[in-house]
PDB file with SEQRES, HELIX, SHEET and CRYST1 records, atoms N, CA, C and O in Angstrom:
SEQRES   1 A   87  MET SER TRP GLY ILE GLU ASP SER LYS LYS ARG LYS ASP          
SEQRES   2 A   87  ILE LEU ASP LEU MET ASP ILE GLY VAL ARG LYS THR MET          
SEQRES   3 A   87  ALA ASN PRO ASN TYR VAL ASN GLU VAL GLN LYS SER THR          
SEQRES   4 A   87  ASN GLY CYS TRP MET ASP GLN ILE TYR GLY LEU MET ARG          
SEQRES   5 A   87  CYS ASP ILE CYS ASP LEU SER HIS GLN CYS PRO VAL ARG          
SEQRES   6 A   87  GLU GLU GLU GLU TRP GLN ALA TRP LEU LYS GLU ASN ASN          
SEQRES   7 A   87  MET VAL VAL GLU LYS LYS LYS ALA GLU                          
HELIX    1 AA1 SER A    2  ILE A    5  5                                   4    
HELIX    2 AA2 SER A    8  ALA A   27  1                                  20    
HELIX    3 AA3 TYR A   31  GLU A   34  1                                   4    
HELIX    4 AA4 TRP A   43  TYR A   48  1                                   6    
HELIX    5 AA5 CYS A   53  ILE A   55  5                                   3    
HELIX    6 AA6 SER A   59  GLN A   61  5                                   3    
HELIX    7 AA7 PRO A   63  GLU A   76  1                                  14    
CRYST1    1.000    1.000    1.000  90.00  90.00  90.00 P 1           1          
ATOM      1  N   MET A   1      44.312  19.363  -7.744  1.00  0.00           N  
ATOM      2  CA  MET A   1      44.190  17.928  -7.800  1.00  0.00           C  
ATOM      3  C   MET A   1      43.191  17.492  -8.864  1.00  0.00           C  
ATOM      4  O   MET A   1      42.920  16.298  -8.993  1.00  0.00           O  
ATOM      5  N   SER A   2      42.646  18.418  -9.617  1.00  0.00           N  
ATOM      6  CA  SER A   2      41.645  18.057 -10.623  1.00  0.00           C  
ATOM      7  C   SER A   2      42.208  17.124 -11.684  1.00  0.00           C  
ATOM      8  O   SER A   2      41.457  16.347 -12.273  1.00  0.00           O  
ATOM      9  N   TRP A   3      43.522  17.182 -11.947  1.00  0.00           N  
ATOM     10  CA  TRP A   3      44.132  16.290 -12.929  1.00  0.00           C  
ATOM     11  C   TRP A   3      44.013  14.831 -12.515  1.00  0.00           C  
ATOM     12  O   TRP A   3      44.105  13.944 -13.364  1.00  0.00           O  
ATOM     13  N   GLY A   4      43.811  14.564 -11.240  1.00  0.00           N  
ATOM     14  CA  GLY A   4      43.721  13.197 -10.743  1.00  0.00           C  
ATOM     15  C   GLY A   4      42.432  12.495 -11.103  1.00  0.00           C  
ATOM     16  O   GLY A   4      42.348  11.271 -10.994  1.00  0.00           O  
ATOM     17  N   ILE A   5      41.435  13.231 -11.526  1.00  0.00           N  
ATOM     18  CA  ILE A   5      40.142  12.644 -11.864  1.00  0.00           C  
ATOM     19  C   ILE A   5      40.273  11.704 -13.062  1.00  0.00           C  
ATOM     20  O   ILE A   5      39.550  10.711 -13.142  1.00  0.00           O  
ATOM     21  N   GLU A   6      41.176  11.998 -13.989  1.00  0.00           N  
ATOM     22  CA  GLU A   6      41.358  11.180 -15.190  1.00  0.00           C  
ATOM     23  C   GLU A   6      41.893   9.789 -14.866  1.00  0.00           C  
ATOM     24  O   GLU A   6      41.502   8.814 -15.508  1.00  0.00           O  
ATOM     25  N   ASP A   7      42.767   9.687 -13.895  1.00  0.00           N  
ATOM     26  CA  ASP A   7      43.422   8.428 -13.533  1.00  0.00           C  
ATOM     27  C   ASP A   7      42.650   7.789 -12.379  1.00  0.00           C  
ATOM     28  O   ASP A   7      42.537   8.384 -11.307  1.00  0.00           O  
ATOM     29  N   SER A   8      42.121   6.586 -12.588  1.00  0.00           N  
ATOM     30  CA  SER A   8      41.261   5.960 -11.570  1.00  0.00           C  
ATOM     31  C   SER A   8      42.006   5.694 -10.262  1.00  0.00           C  
ATOM     32  O   SER A   8      41.412   5.825  -9.192  1.00  0.00           O  
ATOM     33  N   LYS A   9      43.277   5.329 -10.314  1.00  0.00           N  
ATOM     34  CA  LYS A   9      44.057   5.081  -9.092  1.00  0.00           C  
ATOM     35  C   LYS A   9      44.236   6.383  -8.312  1.00  0.00           C  
ATOM     36  O   LYS A   9      44.026   6.422  -7.100  1.00  0.00           O  
ATOM     37  N   LYS A  10      44.629   7.453  -9.021  1.00  0.00           N  
ATOM     38  CA  LYS A  10      44.804   8.747  -8.353  1.00  0.00           C  
ATOM     39  C   LYS A  10      43.463   9.267  -7.852  1.00  0.00           C  
ATOM     40  O   LYS A  10      43.390   9.885  -6.790  1.00  0.00           O  
ATOM     41  N   ARG A  11      42.414   9.021  -8.608  1.00  0.00           N  
ATOM     42  CA  ARG A  11      41.083   9.456  -8.188  1.00  0.00           C  
ATOM     43  C   ARG A  11      40.698   8.791  -6.870  1.00  0.00           C  
ATOM     44  O   ARG A  11      40.180   9.449  -5.968  1.00  0.00           O  
ATOM     45  N   LYS A  12      40.952   7.478  -6.758  1.00  0.00           N  
ATOM     46  CA  LYS A  12      40.663   6.763  -5.517  1.00  0.00           C  
ATOM     47  C   LYS A  12      41.508   7.326  -4.376  1.00  0.00           C  
ATOM     48  O   LYS A  12      41.011   7.513  -3.265  1.00  0.00           O  
ATOM     49  N   ASP A  13      42.787   7.596  -4.652  1.00  0.00           N  
ATOM     50  CA  ASP A  13      43.670   8.151  -3.624  1.00  0.00           C  
ATOM     51  C   ASP A  13      43.184   9.516  -3.147  1.00  0.00           C  
ATOM     52  O   ASP A  13      43.217   9.811  -1.952  1.00  0.00           O  
ATOM     53  N   ILE A  14      42.736  10.344  -4.082  1.00  0.00           N  
ATOM     54  CA  ILE A  14      42.225  11.670  -3.723  1.00  0.00           C  
ATOM     55  C   ILE A  14      40.939  11.542  -2.916  1.00  0.00           C  
ATOM     56  O   ILE A  14      40.745  12.270  -1.941  1.00  0.00           O  
ATOM     57  N   LEU A  15      40.065  10.631  -3.308  1.00  0.00           N  
ATOM     58  CA  LEU A  15      38.830  10.412  -2.549  1.00  0.00           C  
ATOM     59  C   LEU A  15      39.140   9.913  -1.139  1.00  0.00           C  
ATOM     60  O   LEU A  15      38.478  10.313  -0.180  1.00  0.00           O  
ATOM     61  N   ASP A  16      40.147   9.039  -1.007  1.00  0.00           N  
ATOM     62  CA  ASP A  16      40.566   8.573   0.323  1.00  0.00           C  
ATOM     63  C   ASP A  16      41.092   9.734   1.157  1.00  0.00           C  
ATOM     64  O   ASP A  16      40.807   9.830   2.351  1.00  0.00           O  
ATOM     65  N   LEU A  17      41.858  10.611   0.525  1.00  0.00           N  
ATOM     66  CA  LEU A  17      42.396  11.782   1.213  1.00  0.00           C  
ATOM     67  C   LEU A  17      41.263  12.697   1.676  1.00  0.00           C  
ATOM     68  O   LEU A  17      41.287  13.213   2.793  1.00  0.00           O  
ATOM     69  N   MET A  18      40.284  12.890   0.814  1.00  0.00           N  
ATOM     70  CA  MET A  18      39.127  13.709   1.180  1.00  0.00           C  
ATOM     71  C   MET A  18      38.367  13.075   2.339  1.00  0.00           C  
ATOM     72  O   MET A  18      37.879  13.782   3.220  1.00  0.00           O  
ATOM     73  N   ASP A  19      38.265  11.755   2.342  1.00  0.00           N  
ATOM     74  CA  ASP A  19      37.594  11.042   3.426  1.00  0.00           C  
ATOM     75  C   ASP A  19      38.324  11.258   4.752  1.00  0.00           C  
ATOM     76  O   ASP A  19      37.692  11.470   5.787  1.00  0.00           O  
ATOM     77  N   ILE A  20      39.649  11.203   4.716  1.00  0.00           N  
ATOM     78  CA  ILE A  20      40.431  11.465   5.934  1.00  0.00           C  
ATOM     79  C   ILE A  20      40.134  12.870   6.444  1.00  0.00           C  
ATOM     80  O   ILE A  20      39.927  13.071   7.641  1.00  0.00           O  
ATOM     81  N   GLY A  21      40.114  13.840   5.531  1.00  0.00           N  
ATOM     82  CA  GLY A  21      39.826  15.221   5.913  1.00  0.00           C  
ATOM     83  C   GLY A  21      38.444  15.378   6.520  1.00  0.00           C  
ATOM     84  O   GLY A  21      38.275  16.087   7.512  1.00  0.00           O  
ATOM     85  N   VAL A  22      37.461  14.724   5.933  1.00  0.00           N  
ATOM     86  CA  VAL A  22      36.091  14.794   6.454  1.00  0.00           C  
ATOM     87  C   VAL A  22      36.024  14.193   7.854  1.00  0.00           C  
ATOM     88  O   VAL A  22      35.423  14.777   8.755  1.00  0.00           O  
ATOM     89  N   ARG A  23      36.641  13.027   8.038  1.00  0.00           N  
ATOM     90  CA  ARG A  23      36.621  12.387   9.362  1.00  0.00           C  
ATOM     91  C   ARG A  23      37.285  13.263  10.421  1.00  0.00           C  
ATOM     92  O   ARG A  23      36.788  13.367  11.542  1.00  0.00           O  
ATOM     93  N   LYS A  24      38.404  13.891  10.071  1.00  0.00           N  
ATOM     94  CA  LYS A  24      39.112  14.736  11.034  1.00  0.00           C  
ATOM     95  C   LYS A  24      38.289  15.971  11.395  1.00  0.00           C  
ATOM     96  O   LYS A  24      38.230  16.357  12.562  1.00  0.00           O  
ATOM     97  N   THR A  25      37.655  16.593  10.398  1.00  0.00           N  
ATOM     98  CA  THR A  25      36.865  17.785  10.692  1.00  0.00           C  
ATOM     99  C   THR A  25      35.530  17.453  11.346  1.00  0.00           C  
ATOM    100  O   THR A  25      34.985  18.280  12.077  1.00  0.00           O  
ATOM    101  N   MET A  26      34.995  16.270  11.103  1.00  0.00           N  
ATOM    102  CA  MET A  26      33.770  15.861  11.802  1.00  0.00           C  
ATOM    103  C   MET A  26      34.075  15.613  13.278  1.00  0.00           C  
ATOM    104  O   MET A  26      33.267  15.939  14.148  1.00  0.00           O  
ATOM    105  N   ALA A  27      35.231  15.042  13.553  1.00  0.00           N  
ATOM    106  CA  ALA A  27      35.622  14.786  14.940  1.00  0.00           C  
ATOM    107  C   ALA A  27      35.932  16.094  15.664  1.00  0.00           C  
ATOM    108  O   ALA A  27      35.682  16.213  16.863  1.00  0.00           O  
ATOM    109  N   ASN A  28      36.475  17.076  14.941  1.00  0.00           N  
ATOM    110  CA  ASN A  28      36.810  18.370  15.531  1.00  0.00           C  
ATOM    111  C   ASN A  28      36.637  19.443  14.460  1.00  0.00           C  
ATOM    112  O   ASN A  28      37.500  19.589  13.595  1.00  0.00           O  
ATOM    113  N   PRO A  29      35.538  20.196  14.500  1.00  0.00           N  
ATOM    114  CA  PRO A  29      35.287  21.217  13.484  1.00  0.00           C  
ATOM    115  C   PRO A  29      36.391  22.279  13.384  1.00  0.00           C  
ATOM    116  O   PRO A  29      36.538  22.917  12.341  1.00  0.00           O  
ATOM    117  N   ASN A  30      37.157  22.472  14.447  1.00  0.00           N  
ATOM    118  CA  ASN A  30      38.240  23.455  14.440  1.00  0.00           C  
ATOM    119  C   ASN A  30      39.594  22.829  14.114  1.00  0.00           C  
ATOM    120  O   ASN A  30      40.633  23.457  14.314  1.00  0.00           O  
ATOM    121  N   TYR A  31      39.587  21.605  13.617  1.00  0.00           N  
ATOM    122  CA  TYR A  31      40.829  20.867  13.371  1.00  0.00           C  
ATOM    123  C   TYR A  31      41.841  21.667  12.541  1.00  0.00           C  
ATOM    124  O   TYR A  31      43.015  21.746  12.903  1.00  0.00           O  
ATOM    125  N   VAL A  32      41.394  22.251  11.447  1.00  0.00           N  
ATOM    126  CA  VAL A  32      42.306  22.977  10.559  1.00  0.00           C  
ATOM    127  C   VAL A  32      42.964  24.144  11.283  1.00  0.00           C  
ATOM    128  O   VAL A  32      44.136  24.437  11.046  1.00  0.00           O  
ATOM    129  N   ASN A  33      42.227  24.812  12.158  1.00  0.00           N  
ATOM    130  CA  ASN A  33      42.782  25.942  12.898  1.00  0.00           C  
ATOM    131  C   ASN A  33      43.686  25.510  14.044  1.00  0.00           C  
ATOM    132  O   ASN A  33      44.568  26.265  14.455  1.00  0.00           O  
ATOM    133  N   GLU A  34      43.478  24.313  14.558  1.00  0.00           N  
ATOM    134  CA  GLU A  34      44.210  23.862  15.738  1.00  0.00           C  
ATOM    135  C   GLU A  34      45.348  22.895  15.437  1.00  0.00           C  
ATOM    136  O   GLU A  34      46.130  22.571  16.331  1.00  0.00           O  
ATOM    137  N   VAL A  35      45.454  22.429  14.202  1.00  0.00           N  
ATOM    138  CA  VAL A  35      46.461  21.422  13.865  1.00  0.00           C  
ATOM    139  C   VAL A  35      47.871  21.966  14.108  1.00  0.00           C  
ATOM    140  O   VAL A  35      48.156  23.135  13.850  1.00  0.00           O  
ATOM    141  N   GLN A  36      48.740  21.095  14.607  1.00  0.00           N  
ATOM    142  CA  GLN A  36      50.126  21.471  14.865  1.00  0.00           C  
ATOM    143  C   GLN A  36      50.899  21.544  13.549  1.00  0.00           C  
ATOM    144  O   GLN A  36      50.640  20.774  12.625  1.00  0.00           O  
ATOM    145  N   LYS A  37      51.843  22.472  13.474  1.00  0.00           N  
ATOM    146  CA  LYS A  37      52.665  22.611  12.277  1.00  0.00           C  
ATOM    147  C   LYS A  37      53.511  21.359  12.081  1.00  0.00           C  
ATOM    148  O   LYS A  37      54.053  20.801  13.035  1.00  0.00           O  
ATOM    149  N   SER A  38      53.611  20.938  10.849  1.00  0.00           N  
ATOM    150  CA  SER A  38      54.408  19.761  10.504  1.00  0.00           C  
ATOM    151  C   SER A  38      55.885  20.030  10.764  1.00  0.00           C  
ATOM    152  O   SER A  38      56.376  21.132  10.517  1.00  0.00           O  
ATOM    153  N   THR A  39      56.585  19.028  11.259  1.00  0.00           N  
ATOM    154  CA  THR A  39      58.016  19.192  11.526  1.00  0.00           C  
ATOM    155  C   THR A  39      58.843  19.177  10.248  1.00  0.00           C  
ATOM    156  O   THR A  39      59.973  19.664  10.239  1.00  0.00           O  
ATOM    157  N   ASN A  40      58.295  18.623   9.169  1.00  0.00           N  
ATOM    158  CA  ASN A  40      59.064  18.548   7.923  1.00  0.00           C  
ATOM    159  C   ASN A  40      58.651  19.599   6.894  1.00  0.00           C  
ATOM    160  O   ASN A  40      59.247  19.670   5.819  1.00  0.00           O  
ATOM    161  N   GLY A  41      57.646  20.413   7.201  1.00  0.00           N  
ATOM    162  CA  GLY A  41      57.221  21.470   6.297  1.00  0.00           C  
ATOM    163  C   GLY A  41      56.188  21.060   5.266  1.00  0.00           C  
ATOM    164  O   GLY A  41      55.777  21.882   4.447  1.00  0.00           O  
ATOM    165  N   CYS A  42      55.762  19.816   5.289  1.00  0.00           N  
ATOM    166  CA  CYS A  42      54.792  19.320   4.313  1.00  0.00           C  
ATOM    167  C   CYS A  42      53.371  19.644   4.786  1.00  0.00           C  
ATOM    168  O   CYS A  42      52.962  19.230   5.870  1.00  0.00           O  
ATOM    169  N   TRP A  43      52.625  20.386   3.965  1.00  0.00           N  
ATOM    170  CA  TRP A  43      51.262  20.753   4.358  1.00  0.00           C  
ATOM    171  C   TRP A  43      50.362  19.523   4.427  1.00  0.00           C  
ATOM    172  O   TRP A  43      49.461  19.455   5.264  1.00  0.00           O  
ATOM    173  N   MET A  44      50.605  18.552   3.549  1.00  0.00           N  
ATOM    174  CA  MET A  44      49.763  17.359   3.532  1.00  0.00           C  
ATOM    175  C   MET A  44      49.991  16.533   4.800  1.00  0.00           C  
ATOM    176  O   MET A  44      49.047  15.996   5.378  1.00  0.00           O  
ATOM    177  N   ASP A  45      51.242  16.439   5.219  1.00  0.00           N  
ATOM    178  CA  ASP A  45      51.570  15.746   6.462  1.00  0.00           C  
ATOM    179  C   ASP A  45      50.930  16.475   7.641  1.00  0.00           C  
ATOM    180  O   ASP A  45      50.437  15.846   8.577  1.00  0.00           O  
ATOM    181  N   GLN A  46      50.943  17.790   7.586  1.00  0.00           N  
ATOM    182  CA  GLN A  46      50.365  18.602   8.655  1.00  0.00           C  
ATOM    183  C   GLN A  46      48.857  18.394   8.774  1.00  0.00           C  
ATOM    184  O   GLN A  46      48.347  18.202   9.877  1.00  0.00           O  
ATOM    185  N   ILE A  47      48.160  18.428   7.683  1.00  0.00           N  
ATOM    186  CA  ILE A  47      46.698  18.334   7.708  1.00  0.00           C  
ATOM    187  C   ILE A  47      46.198  16.892   7.768  1.00  0.00           C  
ATOM    188  O   ILE A  47      45.303  16.577   8.552  1.00  0.00           O  
ATOM    189  N   TYR A  48      46.775  16.017   6.943  1.00  0.00           N  
ATOM    190  CA  TYR A  48      46.258  14.653   6.821  1.00  0.00           C  
ATOM    191  C   TYR A  48      47.066  13.602   7.566  1.00  0.00           C  
ATOM    192  O   TYR A  48      46.597  12.479   7.754  1.00  0.00           O  
ATOM    193  N   GLY A  49      48.275  13.952   7.992  1.00  0.00           N  
ATOM    194  CA  GLY A  49      49.110  12.988   8.698  1.00  0.00           C  
ATOM    195  C   GLY A  49      49.803  12.004   7.782  1.00  0.00           C  
ATOM    196  O   GLY A  49      50.249  10.949   8.231  1.00  0.00           O  
ATOM    197  N   LEU A  50      49.902  12.335   6.494  1.00  0.00           N  
ATOM    198  CA  LEU A  50      50.623  11.490   5.545  1.00  0.00           C  
ATOM    199  C   LEU A  50      51.160  12.347   4.411  1.00  0.00           C  
ATOM    200  O   LEU A  50      50.647  13.431   4.134  1.00  0.00           O  
ATOM    201  N   MET A  51      52.190  11.848   3.769  1.00  0.00           N  
ATOM    202  CA  MET A  51      52.784  12.565   2.637  1.00  0.00           C  
ATOM    203  C   MET A  51      52.512  11.782   1.360  1.00  0.00           C  
ATOM    204  O   MET A  51      52.893  10.617   1.242  1.00  0.00           O  
ATOM    205  N   ARG A  52      51.860  12.419   0.419  1.00  0.00           N  
ATOM    206  CA  ARG A  52      51.586  11.806  -0.882  1.00  0.00           C  
ATOM    207  C   ARG A  52      52.011  12.795  -1.961  1.00  0.00           C  
ATOM    208  O   ARG A  52      51.179  13.497  -2.535  1.00  0.00           O  
ATOM    209  N   CYS A  53      53.295  12.843  -2.226  1.00  0.00           N  
ATOM    210  CA  CYS A  53      53.843  13.776  -3.210  1.00  0.00           C  
ATOM    211  C   CYS A  53      53.268  13.551  -4.604  1.00  0.00           C  
ATOM    212  O   CYS A  53      53.177  14.486  -5.401  1.00  0.00           O  
ATOM    213  N   ASP A  54      52.880  12.314  -4.897  1.00  0.00           N  
ATOM    214  CA  ASP A  54      52.356  12.001  -6.227  1.00  0.00           C  
ATOM    215  C   ASP A  54      50.995  12.630  -6.501  1.00  0.00           C  
ATOM    216  O   ASP A  54      50.611  12.769  -7.662  1.00  0.00           O  
ATOM    217  N   ILE A  55      50.263  13.012  -5.469  1.00  0.00           N  
ATOM    218  CA  ILE A  55      48.966  13.656  -5.696  1.00  0.00           C  
ATOM    219  C   ILE A  55      48.924  15.077  -5.143  1.00  0.00           C  
ATOM    220  O   ILE A  55      47.868  15.709  -5.135  1.00  0.00           O  
ATOM    221  N   CYS A  56      50.059  15.580  -4.683  1.00  0.00           N  
ATOM    222  CA  CYS A  56      50.113  16.929  -4.111  1.00  0.00           C  
ATOM    223  C   CYS A  56      50.089  17.975  -5.222  1.00  0.00           C  
ATOM    224  O   CYS A  56      50.861  17.883  -6.176  1.00  0.00           O  
ATOM    225  N   ASP A  57      49.213  18.962  -5.103  1.00  0.00           N  
ATOM    226  CA  ASP A  57      49.141  20.012  -6.114  1.00  0.00           C  
ATOM    227  C   ASP A  57      50.112  21.155  -5.826  1.00  0.00           C  
ATOM    228  O   ASP A  57      50.176  22.114  -6.596  1.00  0.00           O  
ATOM    229  N   LEU A  58      50.861  21.071  -4.740  1.00  0.00           N  
ATOM    230  CA  LEU A  58      51.859  22.090  -4.412  1.00  0.00           C  
ATOM    231  C   LEU A  58      53.274  21.524  -4.462  1.00  0.00           C  
ATOM    232  O   LEU A  58      54.190  22.099  -3.875  1.00  0.00           O  
ATOM    233  N   SER A  59      53.462  20.404  -5.155  1.00  0.00           N  
ATOM    234  CA  SER A  59      54.759  19.736  -5.133  1.00  0.00           C  
ATOM    235  C   SER A  59      55.889  20.604  -5.677  1.00  0.00           C  
ATOM    236  O   SER A  59      57.045  20.399  -5.308  1.00  0.00           O  
ATOM    237  N   HIS A  60      55.584  21.568  -6.546  1.00  0.00           N  
ATOM    238  CA  HIS A  60      56.636  22.435  -7.075  1.00  0.00           C  
ATOM    239  C   HIS A  60      57.159  23.411  -6.021  1.00  0.00           C  
ATOM    240  O   HIS A  60      58.221  24.003  -6.214  1.00  0.00           O  
ATOM    241  N   GLN A  61      56.439  23.593  -4.913  1.00  0.00           N  
ATOM    242  CA  GLN A  61      56.866  24.473  -3.829  1.00  0.00           C  
ATOM    243  C   GLN A  61      57.166  23.694  -2.555  1.00  0.00           C  
ATOM    244  O   GLN A  61      57.276  24.283  -1.479  1.00  0.00           O  
ATOM    245  N   CYS A  62      57.295  22.403  -2.665  1.00  0.00           N  
ATOM    246  CA  CYS A  62      57.418  21.536  -1.497  1.00  0.00           C  
ATOM    247  C   CYS A  62      58.796  21.641  -0.847  1.00  0.00           C  
ATOM    248  O   CYS A  62      59.805  21.393  -1.508  1.00  0.00           O  
ATOM    249  N   PRO A  63      58.855  22.006   0.440  1.00  0.00           N  
ATOM    250  CA  PRO A  63      60.152  22.080   1.117  1.00  0.00           C  
ATOM    251  C   PRO A  63      60.818  20.715   1.254  1.00  0.00           C  
ATOM    252  O   PRO A  63      62.046  20.633   1.264  1.00  0.00           O  
ATOM    253  N   VAL A  64      60.046  19.657   1.359  1.00  0.00           N  
ATOM    254  CA  VAL A  64      60.603  18.309   1.467  1.00  0.00           C  
ATOM    255  C   VAL A  64      61.275  17.927   0.152  1.00  0.00           C  
ATOM    256  O   VAL A  64      62.401  17.430   0.148  1.00  0.00           O  
ATOM    257  N   ARG A  65      60.584  18.159  -0.964  1.00  0.00           N  
ATOM    258  CA  ARG A  65      61.145  17.860  -2.278  1.00  0.00           C  
ATOM    259  C   ARG A  65      62.379  18.712  -2.547  1.00  0.00           C  
ATOM    260  O   ARG A  65      63.382  18.210  -3.052  1.00  0.00           O  
ATOM    261  N   GLU A  66      62.311  20.002  -2.210  1.00  0.00           N  
ATOM    262  CA  GLU A  66      63.452  20.887  -2.425  1.00  0.00           C  
ATOM    263  C   GLU A  66      64.669  20.418  -1.637  1.00  0.00           C  
ATOM    264  O   GLU A  66      65.786  20.437  -2.154  1.00  0.00           O  
ATOM    265  N   GLU A  67      64.466  20.001  -0.402  1.00  0.00           N  
ATOM    266  CA  GLU A  67      65.580  19.513   0.420  1.00  0.00           C  
ATOM    267  C   GLU A  67      66.156  18.225  -0.162  1.00  0.00           C  
ATOM    268  O   GLU A  67      67.374  18.052  -0.192  1.00  0.00           O  
ATOM    269  N   GLU A  68      65.295  17.324  -0.621  1.00  0.00           N  
ATOM    270  CA  GLU A  68      65.774  16.080  -1.233  1.00  0.00           C  
ATOM    271  C   GLU A  68      66.590  16.371  -2.491  1.00  0.00           C  
ATOM    272  O   GLU A  68      67.636  15.759  -2.709  1.00  0.00           O  
ATOM    273  N   GLU A  69      66.115  17.303  -3.317  1.00  0.00           N  
ATOM    274  CA  GLU A  69      66.851  17.669  -4.527  1.00  0.00           C  
ATOM    275  C   GLU A  69      68.183  18.323  -4.176  1.00  0.00           C  
ATOM    276  O   GLU A  69      69.194  18.058  -4.828  1.00  0.00           O  
ATOM    277  N   TRP A  70      68.193  19.179  -3.147  1.00  0.00           N  
ATOM    278  CA  TRP A  70      69.412  19.848  -2.702  1.00  0.00           C  
ATOM    279  C   TRP A  70      70.433  18.822  -2.212  1.00  0.00           C  
ATOM    280  O   TRP A  70      71.608  18.896  -2.571  1.00  0.00           O  
ATOM    281  N   GLN A  71      69.992  17.872  -1.400  1.00  0.00           N  
ATOM    282  CA  GLN A  71      70.899  16.842  -0.890  1.00  0.00           C  
ATOM    283  C   GLN A  71      71.429  15.969  -2.028  1.00  0.00           C  
ATOM    284  O   GLN A  71      72.600  15.589  -2.021  1.00  0.00           O  
ATOM    285  N   ALA A  72      70.585  15.652  -2.993  1.00  0.00           N  
ATOM    286  CA  ALA A  72      71.021  14.861  -4.148  1.00  0.00           C  
ATOM    287  C   ALA A  72      72.053  15.631  -4.964  1.00  0.00           C  
ATOM    288  O   ALA A  72      73.035  15.050  -5.428  1.00  0.00           O  
ATOM    289  N   TRP A  73      71.839  16.939  -5.144  1.00  0.00           N  
ATOM    290  CA  TRP A  73      72.789  17.761  -5.886  1.00  0.00           C  
ATOM    291  C   TRP A  73      74.127  17.817  -5.163  1.00  0.00           C  
ATOM    292  O   TRP A  73      75.182  17.689  -5.784  1.00  0.00           O  
ATOM    293  N   LEU A  74      74.080  18.008  -3.844  1.00  0.00           N  
ATOM    294  CA  LEU A  74      75.316  18.037  -3.061  1.00  0.00           C  
ATOM    295  C   LEU A  74      76.090  16.731  -3.220  1.00  0.00           C  
ATOM    296  O   LEU A  74      77.304  16.737  -3.423  1.00  0.00           O  
ATOM    297  N   LYS A  75      75.379  15.621  -3.127  1.00  0.00           N  
ATOM    298  CA  LYS A  75      76.028  14.311  -3.245  1.00  0.00           C  
ATOM    299  C   LYS A  75      76.599  14.114  -4.648  1.00  0.00           C  
ATOM    300  O   LYS A  75      77.732  13.659  -4.808  1.00  0.00           O  
ATOM    301  N   GLU A  76      75.807  14.459  -5.657  1.00  0.00           N  
ATOM    302  CA  GLU A  76      76.237  14.295  -7.047  1.00  0.00           C  
ATOM    303  C   GLU A  76      77.485  15.121  -7.356  1.00  0.00           C  
ATOM    304  O   GLU A  76      78.335  14.700  -8.141  1.00  0.00           O  
ATOM    305  N   ASN A  77      77.591  16.288  -6.743  1.00  0.00           N  
ATOM    306  CA  ASN A  77      78.711  17.190  -6.996  1.00  0.00           C  
ATOM    307  C   ASN A  77      79.800  17.112  -5.927  1.00  0.00           C  
ATOM    308  O   ASN A  77      80.677  17.973  -5.855  1.00  0.00           O  
ATOM    309  N   ASN A  78      79.733  16.075  -5.105  1.00  0.00           N  
ATOM    310  CA  ASN A  78      80.726  15.854  -4.048  1.00  0.00           C  
ATOM    311  C   ASN A  78      80.935  17.083  -3.165  1.00  0.00           C  
ATOM    312  O   ASN A  78      82.065  17.441  -2.835  1.00  0.00           O  
ATOM    313  N   MET A  79      79.848  17.709  -2.795  1.00  0.00           N  
ATOM    314  CA  MET A  79      79.896  18.902  -1.947  1.00  0.00           C  
ATOM    315  C   MET A  79      79.558  18.511  -0.515  1.00  0.00           C  
ATOM    316  O   MET A  79      78.711  17.651  -0.273  1.00  0.00           O  
ATOM    317  N   VAL A  80      80.232  19.156   0.425  1.00  0.00           N  
ATOM    318  CA  VAL A  80      79.962  18.940   1.837  1.00  0.00           C  
ATOM    319  C   VAL A  80      79.680  20.301   2.457  1.00  0.00           C  
ATOM    320  O   VAL A  80      80.470  21.233   2.306  1.00  0.00           O  
ATOM    321  N   VAL A  81      78.569  20.412   3.145  1.00  0.00           N  
ATOM    322  CA  VAL A  81      78.217  21.656   3.820  1.00  0.00           C  
ATOM    323  C   VAL A  81      78.596  21.506   5.282  1.00  0.00           C  
ATOM    324  O   VAL A  81      78.084  20.639   5.989  1.00  0.00           O  
ATOM    325  N   GLU A  82      79.499  22.361   5.717  1.00  0.00           N  
ATOM    326  CA  GLU A  82      79.924  22.339   7.115  1.00  0.00           C  
ATOM    327  C   GLU A  82      79.315  23.531   7.824  1.00  0.00           C  
ATOM    328  O   GLU A  82      79.381  24.662   7.342  1.00  0.00           O  
ATOM    329  N   LYS A  83      78.725  23.264   8.967  1.00  0.00           N  
ATOM    330  CA  LYS A  83      78.145  24.343   9.753  1.00  0.00           C  
ATOM    331  C   LYS A  83      79.245  25.015  10.558  1.00  0.00           C  
ATOM    332  O   LYS A  83      80.112  24.353  11.128  1.00  0.00           O  
ATOM    333  N   LYS A  84      79.195  26.316  10.595  1.00  0.00           N  
ATOM    334  CA  LYS A  84      80.183  27.088  11.336  1.00  0.00           C  
ATOM    335  C   LYS A  84      79.913  26.935  12.827  1.00  0.00           C  
ATOM    336  O   LYS A  84      78.779  27.084  13.282  1.00  0.00           O  
ATOM    337  N   LYS A  85      80.954  26.640  13.570  1.00  0.00           N  
ATOM    338  CA  LYS A  85      80.809  26.458  15.012  1.00  0.00           C  
ATOM    339  C   LYS A  85      80.631  27.806  15.691  1.00  0.00           C  
ATOM    340  O   LYS A  85      81.270  28.792  15.323  1.00  0.00           O  
ATOM    341  N   ALA A  86      79.760  27.834  16.679  1.00  0.00           N  
ATOM    342  CA  ALA A  86      79.529  29.061  17.443  1.00  0.00           C  
ATOM    343  C   ALA A  86      80.757  29.357  18.295  1.00  0.00           C  
ATOM    344  O   ALA A  86      81.361  28.453  18.872  1.00  0.00           O  
ATOM    345  N   GLU A  87      81.109  30.607  18.362  1.00  0.00           N  
ATOM    346  CA  GLU A  87      82.300  30.996  19.132  1.00  0.00           C  
ATOM    347  C   GLU A  87      81.944  31.425  20.525  1.00  0.00           C  
ATOM    348  O   GLU A  87      82.827  31.783  21.304  1.00  0.00           O  
TER     349      GLU A  87                                                      
END                                                                             
């Protein structure tokens, strides 16, 4: 997230994110170890309770972004994925 320091808006957003993290860990020092896994696979949603793809430093490995790109590709190429019914 160091690239965000140059942009004042992103810098403020990162500082706000850090503030959320500080408040959560001050309320519960074991928060990071006890936090529930995110249902959508986003680490930021899991830790901070919000998704900010624009400031995420792991966006190239993001399962949410990958799924969105996959669904867009399927739609663009008129593909339909059918799940096989259990026998």
